[in-house]
C-alpha positions in Angstrom: 0.0 0.0 0.0 2.9 2.3 0.9 4.5 1.7 -2.5 1.2 2.5 -4.4 1.0 5.8 -2.5 4.6 6.7 -3.4 3.9 5.9 -7.1 0.9 8.1 -7.1 2.9 10.9 -5.6 5.5 10.6 -8.2 2.9 10.6 -11.0 1.3 13.7 -9.6 4.7 15.4 -9.2 5.7 14.7 -12.8 2.4 15.8 -14.2 1.8 12.4 -15.9 -1.3 11.7 -14.0 -2.6 15.1 -14.8 -1.9 14.6 -18.4 -3.5 11.2 -18.6 -6.6 12.5 -16.6 -7.1 15.8 -18.4 -6.0 14.5 -21.8 -4.1 17.8 -22.5 -2.5 17.7 -26.0 0.3 20.0 -24.8 1.6 17.6 -22.2 4.5 15.3 -23.3 3.7 11.5 -23.6 4.6 9.3 -20.7 6.7 7.1 -23.0 8.5 8.1 -26.2 9.8 5.7 -28.9 12.3 7.2 -31.4 12.7 5.2 -34.7 15.2 5.6 -37.6 13.9 7.1 -40.8 11.2 4.8 -42.3 10.9 2.7 -44.3 13.9 0.5 -43.7 15.5 -1.5 -46.5 15.5 -5.3 -46.1 19.0 -6.8 -45.7 18.1 -10.5 -46.3 15.2 -12.7 -47.0 13.8 -12.5 -43.5 13.7 -8.7 -43.2 16.1 -6.3 -41.4 17.4 -5.4 -37.9 16.1 -2.1 -36.5 17.4 -0.2 -33.5 15.1 2.2 -31.6 15.3 4.4 -28.5 12.8 4.3 -25.7 12.5 6.9 -22.8 10.1 7.2 -19.8 9.0 10.7 -19.1 7.3 9.8 -15.8 10.2 8.1 -14.0 8.9 4.5 -14.4 10.7 1.5 -15.9 9.4 0.6 -19.4 9.3 -2.8 -21.0 8.9 -3.2 -24.8 8.1 -6.0 -27.3 9.5 -7.5 -29.3 12.6 -6.4 -27.3 13.8 -3.8 -24.7 13.6 -3.0 -20.9 12.8 -2.8 -18.2 14.4 0.6 -17.9 13.5 4.2 -18.0 15.9 5.0 -20.9 17.4 2.4 -23.3 18.2 1.5 -26.9 16.9 -1.9 -28.3 17.5 -3.8 -31.5 15.0 -6.3 -33.0 14.7 -8.2 -36.3 11.6 -7.2 -38.3 10.0 -9.1 -41.3 9.3 -7.4 -44.6 6.1 -5.4 -44.2 4.7 -3.4 -41.2 5.4 -4.6 -37.6 4.5 -3.0 -34.2 6.6 -2.1 -31.2 4.6 -2.0 -27.9 5.9 -0.5 -24.7 4.4 -0.1 -21.2 5.4 1.0 -17.7 2.5 -0.8 -16.1 0.4 2.4 -16.2 1.1 4.0 -19.6 1.5 2.4 -23.0 3.0 3.6 -26.3 3.2 1.8 -29.7 5.1 2.5 -33.0 5.2 0.8 -36.5 8.3 -0.4 -38.2 8.2 -0.7 -42.0 10.7 -3.0 -43.8 10.7 -3.0 -47.6 12.6 -4.5 -50.6 13.4 -1.9 -53.3 16.9 -3.1 -54.3 17.1 -4.6 -57.8 19.0 -7.9 -58.4 22.7 -7.8 -59.4 23.1 -9.1 -62.9 26.5 -10.5 -64.0 27.3 -10.7 -67.8 30.4 -11.8 -69.8 33.2 -9.2 -70.4 32.4 -9.4 -74.1 31.9 -11.7 -77.0 33.3 -11.7 -80.6 33.0 -13.2 -84.0 34.5 -12.9 -87.5 33.2 -12.7 -91.1 34.8 -12.6 -94.4 32.4 -10.1 -95.9 32.5 -6.4 -94.9 28.7 -6.5 -95.0 28.3 -10.0 -93.6 27.2 -11.3 -90.2 28.4 -13.8 -87.6 26.5 -16.0 -85.1 27.9 -15.3 -81.6 27.3 -17.2 -78.4 28.4 -16.6 -74.8 28.0 -18.1 -71.3 24.6 -17.5 -69.6 24.2 -14.3 -67.6 23.5 -14.8 -63.9 21.5 -12.8 -61.3 21.4 -12.6 -57.5 19.0 -10.8 -55.2 19.6 -9.7 -51.6 16.1 -11.0 -50.6 15.3 -13.7 -53.2 18.8 -15.1 -53.8 19.6 -16.6 -57.2 17.4 -15.6 -60.1 17.4 -16.3 -63.9 18.5 -13.6 -66.4 17.5 -13.1 -70.0 19.6 -11.2 -72.7 18.5 -9.2 -75.8 19.7 -10.1 -78.4 20.0 -13.7 -77.1 23.1 -15.9 -77.3 23.4 -17.5 -80.7 21.9 -14.5 -82.6 23.5 -13.1 -85.8 25.5 -9.9 -85.4 26.6 -7.5 -88.1 30.2 -6.3 -88.6 31.0 -3.8 -85.8 30.0 -3.6 -82.2 26.5 -4.5 -80.8 25.4 -3.9 -77.2 23.7 -6.8 -75.5 21.6 -6.1 -72.4 20.7 -8.8 -69.8 18.1 -8.3 -67.0 16.4 -10.1 -64.0 13.4 -9.2 -61.8 12.9 -10.2 -58.1 9.7 -11.2 -56.3 9.0 -7.6 -55.3 9.2 -6.3 -58.9 12.7 -4.9 -58.7 14.6 -5.3 -62.1 18.4 -5.2 -62.5 20.3 -5.1 -65.8 23.9 -5.2 -67.2 25.3 -4.8 -70.7 28.3 -6.0 -72.7 29.6 -5.6 -76.3 29.5 -8.2 -79.1 32.2 -7.4 -81.7 32.1 -8.8 -85.2 35.4 -8.3 -87.1 35.8 -8.3 -90.8 38.9 -10.4 -91.8 40.7 -8.6 -94.6 43.3 -10.3 -96.9 43.7 -7.6 -99.7 46.6 -5.2 -99.4 46.1 -1.4 -99.7 47.3 0.7 -102.6 48.9 4.2 -102.7 46.6 7.0 -103.9 49.2 9.9 -103.9 53.0 10.0 -103.7 55.1 13.3 -103.3 57.5 14.3 -105.9 61.1 15.4 -105.1 61.2 17.9 -102.2 63.8 20.6 -101.6 63.9 22.6 -98.3 66.2 25.1 -96.5 68.0 23.9 -93.4 66.8 25.4 -90.1 69.5 23.9 -87.8 72.7 22.0 -87.9 70.5 18.8 -87.8 68.8 19.8 -91.0 65.1 20.7 -91.3 61.7 19.3 -90.3 60.0 18.4 -93.6 56.3 17.9 -94.0 54.7 16.1 -97.0 51.4 14.3 -97.9 51.2 10.7 -98.9 47.9 8.7 -99.0 46.7 5.1 -99.5 43.3 3.4 -99.8 42.0 0.0 -98.7 38.9 -2.1 -99.6 38.0 -2.2 -95.9 37.2 1.5 -96.2 39.5 2.3 -93.3 42.6 4.4 -94.0 45.7 2.2 -93.9 48.7 3.1 -91.7 51.7 4.4 -93.7 55.2 3.9 -92.4 58.2 5.7 -94.0 61.2 4.1 -92.2 61.7 6.9 -89.6 61.3 9.6 -92.3 57.7 10.3 -91.7 56.2 13.7 -92.5 57.3 16.3 -89.9 60.5 14.5 -88.9 63.9 16.2 -89.2 65.9 15.4 -92.4 69.7 15.9 -92.4 71.6 18.1 -94.8 71.9 16.5 -98.2 69.6 14.1 -100.2 67.5 11.5 -98.4 65.5 8.8 -100.2 62.2 8.1 -98.5 60.6 4.6 -98.8 57.0 4.2 -97.5 54.8 1.1 -97.0 51.0 1.2 -96.4 49.5 -1.5 -94.1 45.8 -2.0 -93.5 44.1 -3.0 -90.3 44.4 -6.7 -91.2 48.2 -6.5 -91.5 48.1 -6.5 -95.3 51.0 -4.3 -96.7 51.7 -2.9 -100.1 54.0 -5.3 -102.0 56.1 -2.4 -103.5 57.2 0.6 -101.4 56.5 4.2 -102.6 59.8 6.2 -102.9 60.7 9.9 -103.3 63.6 12.2 -102.4 64.0 15.0 -99.8 66.9 17.5 -100.3 67.8 19.7 -97.3 70.2 22.6 -98.3 71.9 25.6 -96.6 71.9 28.7 -98.8 71.2 31.2 -96.0 74.1 33.4 -94.7 74.6 34.1 -91.0 72.7 36.9 -89.3 74.9 39.6 -87.9 73.9 41.1 -84.5 75.7 44.5 -84.4 75.3 47.4 -82.0 75.2 51.1 -82.6 77.2 52.8 -79.9 77.4 56.4 -78.5 80.1 57.1 -76.0 81.4 60.3 -74.3 85.0 61.2 -75.0 87.4 61.0 -72.0 90.6 62.2 -73.6 92.0 64.2 -76.5 92.2 60.9 -78.5 88.5 60.2 -78.0 87.3 57.1 -76.2 88.4 53.4 -75.9 85.2 51.6 -76.8 84.6 47.9 -76.1 81.7 46.3 -78.0 80.2 42.9 -78.7 79.4 41.8 -82.2 77.9 38.3 -82.8 76.4 36.2 -85.5 73.7 33.5 -85.5 73.3 30.8 -88.2 70.6 28.1 -88.5 73.3 25.5 -89.3 76.6 26.8 -87.9 75.1 28.2 -84.6 77.3 31.1 -83.6 80.1 31.6 -86.1 82.9 34.0 -85.1 82.7 37.6 -86.2 85.6 39.7 -87.4 85.3 43.5 -87.1 87.5 46.5 -88.0 88.4 48.5 -86.0 88.3 45.8 -83.4 86.6 46.1 -80.0 88.8 48.0 -77.5 90.1 50.4 -80.1 90.3 54.1 -79.4 87.7 55.9 -81.4 88.1 59.7 -82.2 85.4 62.2 -81.5 82.9 61.9 -84.3 81.3 58.9 -86.1 83.4 55.9 -87.1 82.0 53.0 -89.2 82.9 49.5 -88.0 82.8 46.8 -90.7 82.1 43.2 -89.7 81.9 39.8 -91.4 81.0 36.2 -90.5 80.9 32.9 -92.5 79.1 29.6 -91.8 81.6 27.7 -94.0 79.4 28.1 -97.1 77.7 31.4 -96.9 79.2 34.8 -95.8 77.5 37.8 -94.3 78.8 41.4 -94.1 77.5 44.3 -92.1 78.5 47.5 -90.4 77.6 49.7 -87.4 78.7 53.1 -86.1 80.5 54.2 -83.0 79.8 57.8 -82.2 82.1 59.5 -79.8 80.7 62.7 -78.5 82.1 65.6 -76.5 79.1 67.1 -74.7 80.8 67.8 -71.4 82.1 71.2 -70.7 85.4 72.0 -69.0 85.6 71.6 -65.2 87.0 74.2 -62.9 89.5 74.1 -60.1 91.1 76.7 -57.8 87.9 78.8 -58.0 88.4 82.0 -55.9 86.4 82.0 -52.6 83.8 84.7 -52.0 85.6 87.7 -50.7 85.1 91.1 -49.1 87.2 94.1 -49.8 87.4 97.7 -48.6 86.2 100.4 -50.9 88.9 102.7 -52.2 86.7 105.5 -53.3 83.2 106.5 -54.2 83.3 104.2 -57.2 84.1 101.2 -55.1 87.4 99.4 -55.4 89.6 97.7 -58.0 89.7 94.0 -57.2 92.5 91.6 -58.4 92.0 87.9 -58.4 93.5 84.8 -60.0 91.0 83.3 -62.4 90.2 79.6 -61.9 91.8 76.9 -64.0 89.5 75.2 -66.5 90.3 71.7 -67.7 88.5 69.6 -70.4 88.8 65.8 -70.5 89.2 66.0 -74.3 91.1 69.2 -75.0 93.1 69.7 -71.8 93.3 73.1 -70.2 91.1 75.9 -71.6 91.4 79.7 -71.4 89.0 81.2 -68.8 87.1 84.5 -69.3 85.8 86.2 -66.2 83.4 89.1 -66.0 84.0 91.5 -64.4 87.7 90.8 -65.1 90.5 90.8 -62.6 91.5 94.5 -61.9 88.1 95.8 -62.7 86.5 98.4 -60.4 83.7 96.8 -58.3 80.9 99.1 -57.0 79.9 99.2 -53.4 77.8 96.2 -52.6 78.0 92.6 -53.7 78.9 91.7 -57.3 79.0 88.3 -58.9 82.0 87.3 -61.0 81.1 84.8 -63.6 83.9 82.8 -65.3 83.4 80.7 -68.4 85.4 78.3 -70.5 84.5 76.7 -73.8 86.1 73.6 -75.3 86.9 72.9 -78.9 83.4 71.3 -79.4 81.6 74.4 -78.2 80.7 73.1 -74.7 80.7 75.9 -72.2 80.9 75.7 -68.5 80.6 78.5 -66.0 81.4 79.1 -62.4 81.0 82.1 -60.2 82.0 83.7 -56.9 81.1 87.0 -55.2 83.0 90.1 -54.4 81.5 92.4 -51.7 82.9 95.9 -51.6 82.3 97.5 -48.2 83.1 100.8 -46.6 84.2 100.4 -43.0 86.6 103.3 -42.9 85.6 106.2 -40.7 85.6 109.8 -42.0 88.5 112.1 -41.1 87.1 114.8 -38.7 88.8 118.1 -38.0 87.3 120.1 -35.1 87.8 123.8 -34.3 90.7 125.0 -32.3 90.0 125.6 -28.6 89.1 129.2 -27.9 87.7 131.8 -25.4 85.0 134.3 -26.0 83.1 136.9 -23.9 79.5 136.5 -22.8 76.9 138.8 -24.4 74.9 139.0 -21.1 75.6 138.4 -17.5 74.4 134.8 -17.9 76.3 133.8 -21.1 75.9 133.8 -24.9 73.5 132.4 -27.4 74.6 129.7 -29.8 73.4 131.9 -32.6 75.8 134.6 -31.7 78.5 135.1 -34.3 81.6 134.0 -32.3 79.8 130.8 -31.2 78.3 130.1 -34.7 81.8 130.5 -36.2 83.2 128.1 -33.7 80.6 125.4 -34.4 80.8 125.8 -38.2 84.5 125.4 -38.4 84.2 121.6 -37.9 85.0 119.8 -41.2 85.0 116.1 -42.3 86.4 114.3 -45.4 85.8 110.7 -46.3 87.5 108.5 -48.9 84.2 107.1 -50.2 81.4 109.5 -49.2 82.1 113.0 -50.8 79.8 114.7 -48.3 80.0 113.2 -44.8 77.6 114.7 -42.2 79.0 116.6 -39.3 76.9 117.2 -36.1 77.6 118.4 -32.6 76.0 118.4 -29.2 76.2 122.2 -28.6 73.4 123.7 -26.4 71.2 126.6 -27.7 72.7 128.9 -25.0 76.2 128.7 -23.4 76.4 129.8 -19.8 79.5 131.5 -18.5 82.1 128.9 -18.0 84.1 126.2 -19.9 82.2 124.0 -22.4 83.5 120.9 -24.3 81.5 120.4 -27.5 81.6 116.9 -29.1 81.6 116.9 -32.9 80.6 113.7 -34.8 81.2 112.9 -38.5 79.3 110.0 -40.2 79.4 108.8 -43.7 76.7 107.2 -45.9 77.9 103.7 -44.8 77.2 104.4 -41.1 80.9 104.8 -40.1 81.3 107.6 -37.5 84.0 109.3 -35.5 83.8 111.9 -32.7 86.1 114.5 -31.3 85.8 117.3 -28.7 86.7 121.0 -28.7 86.7 123.5 -25.8 84.8 126.8 -25.8 85.6 129.0 -22.8 82.7 131.6 -22.2 84.1 134.3 -20.0 82.0 137.0 -18.1 80.8 139.9 -20.1 83.6 142.6 -20.0 83.2 146.3 -19.6 82.0 148.3 -22.6 84.7 149.0 -25.1 86.8 145.9 -24.2 88.1 144.5 -27.5 87.1 140.8 -28.4 89.4 137.9 -27.6 91.7 136.7 -30.4 90.2 133.9 -32.7 92.6 131.1 -33.6 93.0 130.3 -37.3 90.5 127.8 -38.8 91.7 124.2 -39.3 91.3 122.9 -42.9 92.2 119.3 -44.1 94.9 119.3 -46.8 94.1 118.2 -50.3 94.6 114.5 -51.2 97.4 113.5 -53.5 96.4 113.1 -57.2 97.3 110.6 -59.9 98.0 107.7 -57.5 99.2 104.7 -59.5 100.4 101.2 -58.5 102.5 99.0 -60.8 102.9 95.5 -59.5 106.0 93.4 -60.2 107.7 90.4 -58.9 107.4 90.6 -55.1 107.1 94.5 -55.3 104.7 97.3 -56.0 105.8 100.7 -57.4 103.6 103.6 -56.2 103.6 107.2 -57.7 101.5 110.3 -57.0 101.5 114.1 -57.2 101.5 116.2 -54.0 99.3 119.3 -54.1 100.2 122.6 -52.6 99.9 123.0 -48.9 100.9 119.4 -48.1 104.0 118.9 -45.9 104.4 115.2 -46.4 102.5 111.9 -47.0 102.1 108.8 -45.0 101.8 105.5 -47.0 100.3 102.4 -45.4 99.6 98.9 -46.7 97.4 96.1 -45.7 96.4 92.8 -47.3 93.1 93.1 -49.0 92.0 89.9 -47.3 92.6 91.6 -43.9 95.4 91.9 -41.4 97.4 94.6 -39.7 97.9 98.0 -41.3 101.6 98.9 -41.6 103.2 102.3 -42.4 105.6 101.7 -45.2 106.6 105.2 -46.1 106.6 108.8 -44.6 108.1 111.6 -46.6 107.6 114.2 -49.2 108.7 112.2 -52.3 106.1 111.4 -55.0 107.0 107.8 -55.5 107.8 104.7 -53.4 108.6 101.1 -54.1 107.3 98.6 -51.6 109.5 95.5 -51.7 109.6 92.0 -50.1 106.0 91.3 -50.8 104.3 87.9 -51.4 103.4 87.2 -54.9 99.7 86.3 -55.5 98.4 88.4 -52.5 96.6 91.6 -53.1 97.8 94.7 -51.1 95.8 97.8 -50.4 97.7 101.1 -50.2 96.4 104.3 -48.6 98.3 107.6 -49.2 97.3 110.3 -46.7 98.3 114.0 -47.1 99.5 115.8 -43.9 99.9 119.6 -43.7 102.4 121.5 -41.5 99.8 121.8 -38.8 99.3 118.0 -38.6 95.9 118.1 -40.3 95.3 114.9 -42.4 93.4 114.3 -45.6 90.9 111.4 -45.9 93.5 109.6 -48.0 93.5 107.9 -51.4 93.6 104.1 -51.8 94.7 101.8 -54.5 95.2 98.0 -54.7 97.9 95.9 -56.4 98.7 92.3 -56.9 102.4 91.5 -57.1 103.1 88.5 -59.4 106.1 87.1 -61.1 106.3 87.2 -64.9 106.5 83.6 -66.0 106.5 84.1 -69.7 109.9 85.3 -70.9 109.7 85.7 -74.7 108.6 87.0 -77.0 107.4 90.2 -75.2 103.7 90.8 -75.1 102.6 92.4 -78.4 106.0 91.7 -80.1 106.0 92.1 -83.9 108.1 89.7 -85.9 108.6 88.2 -89.4 109.8 84.8 -88.4 108.1 82.1 -86.4 108.7 82.8 -82.7 110.3 80.6 -80.1 108.0 80.6 -77.1 109.9 80.5 -73.8 108.6 80.4 -70.2 109.9 79.9 -66.7 110.4 76.2 -65.7 108.1 74.7 -63.1 110.1 72.2 -61.1 107.0 70.0 -60.4 105.7 69.9 -63.9 106.1 66.7 -66.0 105.0 68.5 -69.1 103.3 71.7 -70.3 100.3 72.4 -72.5 100.8 75.3 -75.0 97.8 76.5 -76.9 97.9 79.0 -79.8 94.8 81.0 -80.9 94.1 83.2 -83.9 91.2 85.3 -83.0 88.9 83.1 -80.9 89.9 79.9 -82.8 92.3 77.4 -81.2 94.7 76.4 -84.0 97.4 74.5 -82.0 97.6 72.5 -78.8 100.8 70.7 -77.9 102.4 69.1 -74.8 106.2 69.8 -74.7 108.2 68.6 -71.8 110.7 71.5 -71.9 109.8 75.2 -71.1 110.1 76.3 -74.7 108.4 75.7 -78.1 109.4 76.8 -81.6 106.3 77.5 -83.6 106.6 76.1 -87.1 105.6 77.7 -90.3 103.0 75.0 -90.9 101.4 72.3 -88.8 98.5 70.0 -88.5 95.9 70.2 -85.7 92.8 68.0 -85.3 93.1 66.7 -88.9 93.4 70.2 -90.4 96.5 72.0 -91.8 97.4 75.5 -90.6 99.9 78.0 -91.7 101.6 80.9 -89.8 100.1 83.8 -91.8 100.3 87.5 -90.9 98.1 88.4 -88.1 97.8 88.6 -84.3 98.2 85.4 -82.2 97.7 84.6 -78.5 99.6 81.9 -76.7 98.8 80.3 -73.3 100.9 78.0 -71.1 99.8 75.6 -68.4 102.0 73.2 -66.3 100.9 69.5 -66.3 101.5 67.1 -63.5 101.7 63.3 -63.5 100.6 61.3 -66.6 98.7 63.1 -69.3 95.8 60.7 -68.9 95.4 62.1 -65.4 94.4 65.5 -66.9 95.9 67.3 -63.9 96.9 70.9 -64.7 98.1 73.8 -62.6 97.3 77.5 -62.7 97.8 79.3 -66.0 101.4 80.5 -66.2 100.3 83.4 -68.3 99.3 84.5 -71.9 100.8 86.9 -74.3 100.3 88.0 -77.9 102.5 88.4 -80.9 102.0 89.7 -84.4 103.4 88.2 -87.6 104.1 90.9 -90.2 105.3 90.6 -93.7 
C-alpha cells in the first residue's frame, strides 16, 4: 500500500497523471519511442534489424516487445520481417506503440560476360555469336534467372553491338547489365597508294637539317585508311643536310601491306648566310684621343650556330670624336655575311673648374668702389686639356659698393661651355677724417652767457669739417646747447658717412664773463682745414714688389703711406716723406695689397687719403714680349716649373684654337705650318695669342696647374 501511494505521488509530481486524466495535448507523452527514418530496406530474405530508442517521461521502468527494458531509458534492437510490424511499450500504467516498415526496393545484381566476338569474311556479312549464360542474385530472393537481348546465338553485323541482360525479383525490382559483341571483318587484300610526293627541296633550319612535312595517301577495300610507315622519315620529322630517299609502306588493319614501297627524295640545303647582330654605340670622350670603346658583335646561323665575327676597327680600339664606321663579317663555312655599325664618340661635357676663388670682401677705395684683383680659376677639359678662362668683371676691374657676382666661363673645342661664379663684396668700413675747431675763449653777451646763434659761437661750431675716402659729403653734427652759460664747455663733434661709419672728437669753448663796454674781443685762432689729397695715384705690381707714384698738391707737408692685405690683417706704415714715389719690396706674390696715401699739412691736419690695390706677381712668360712684332716664327719661352712633368701650350688666332701641344721642356718653336685635329694650318700674318699651363703626372690624369700666363705676338710681312 505504501508503494502505491509513493507511485501516485511521483505521478502527480511529474504531471503524468494530470496529463492522462485531463488529456491535455500540450503535455509530453509518458513514453517516447524514437525510430530511424522509415521505411527500412531489407537486408536479407527474413527482413532487417532495426534499433530504436525508448524513454520514460514519468520516471517508471518501461518494457517493450519485441525487445527492450525494463528501464527508464534504453536502446533496443530487434529483427523485423518485410512489411509493417509493431513495437509495444508499457510502464504498467502508460503504454505507447510504434510501427516499423521493412521494404525491398533493391534490384537484383546481374553478371554478364566481359564481351563476345566473332568474324566474317564479308565487310557487310554477319556472324553467329554465343556466350555463357548471364546470372543474377538478389539480396532477398537469392539466385534468379536472367535473360539477354539479343539472345546468345543470334546473328550480329560487322562492328560492335550492345547486348543487355536483365532479371526481376519477387518484389518487382529489375536489374540489368550490358556487354559488347564485336564482329570483325577479316581482310586479306593489301592497300594501294593514292598519292606519292615528288622530289622535295627545303632550306635547313638547324645543324640537324630541317623538319619536312609532306602528304602521302593510301586506300584499302575495308574503307578504313591504312597506316603508312616511311622508315623513320615520316612527315614532320627532321631530315639531315643533303639528299634522303624516303621509302614508304602502307598497311591495312588486317596487316596486309603494299608489296612495292613508294619512294621519293627530300633534299635539305643551306643557302642562308649568317645573321649579324651588331650594336650602334654612342660614348662620351674622355681624352683628347677620343674614347676606348669595347663592344660585342655576334652572328647567328641556323646551321653553324654562332660563327665567329671579325670587325675592323676591333673592340677595345680608341675611337676619335665623331662617327666611325665599323665593318664586320662572318661565315658559316658556305655562306658569308657582311655588315657595319657606327661608333659615335661625342664631347658634350664642358670643362671643369679648379682653384675657384672664394667669395671675398674688400674695402672700398673711393666712391666708385674698389679695383679688385683675383686669380682666375683653372678650366680643364677631359678632351682638350686646359682651356682659357674668361671672367666678367675681369681681374683688376672696379667693383661698386655692394656685392657683385663674378662669372667665369670656359669653352672647349666642341663648343661646350661651363661657368662658375664667386662673389665680391665691396664695403666701406673706414671712418671719416674729422677736423674740429681750435679751442678758444669768447666773452659772454649777457651776465648769464651767450646764445649759440651769436657770431663767435656760430663761427666756432661751423669750423668743424670732415672728409671721407668714399662719401664725398660726410655729415657733421655736434651736441652744442642753444645757450652757453659763463664757463668752460666741451663740445663733441661727430662725423658720419653714408655707410654708417662715425668718428667723434671734442673742442673747448671758454665763455668768460661779459667785459666792460669798449673791451676788444678775444683773439680767434686760425681755422683748421684738411689738406688736399694726392692726385694721380698709381700702383704698378711686379715680382714681389709694388711701385707707387702720385702728385703732391700745394699745402701738403708730407705723405704717409700704409699697406694692408686686402684679405685683412694689420695696417703697416711703409713710407713717410715728401717724395712722389715709393717702391714697396719684399711682398708675397699672389696676394693683393691695399695702399692708402694720406696727405699731412704742417699743422698736422690729415686728408681722408687715397687708396689703391695691387697684386704682385712674377712674370712667368719670358719671350717674346707681349705684343711683339716679328717676321719669323717665334720661339715661345717660359719659366720652368720644377714640379711639372710637361706643359700644354695653346695657340689662338682670334677666338679659334689652332694648336695644342704638350712639350716637356719650357720652350716651343712655332713652325711655319702644322696639323691640328686633322686640319692643316699656316703661320700667316696676323695677331696670335699663346697660353701655357703646367701639367702634373701622366697626361691621362688630366691634372693641370694654374695658367702661367698668356701673351700675344703679331706676324708681319
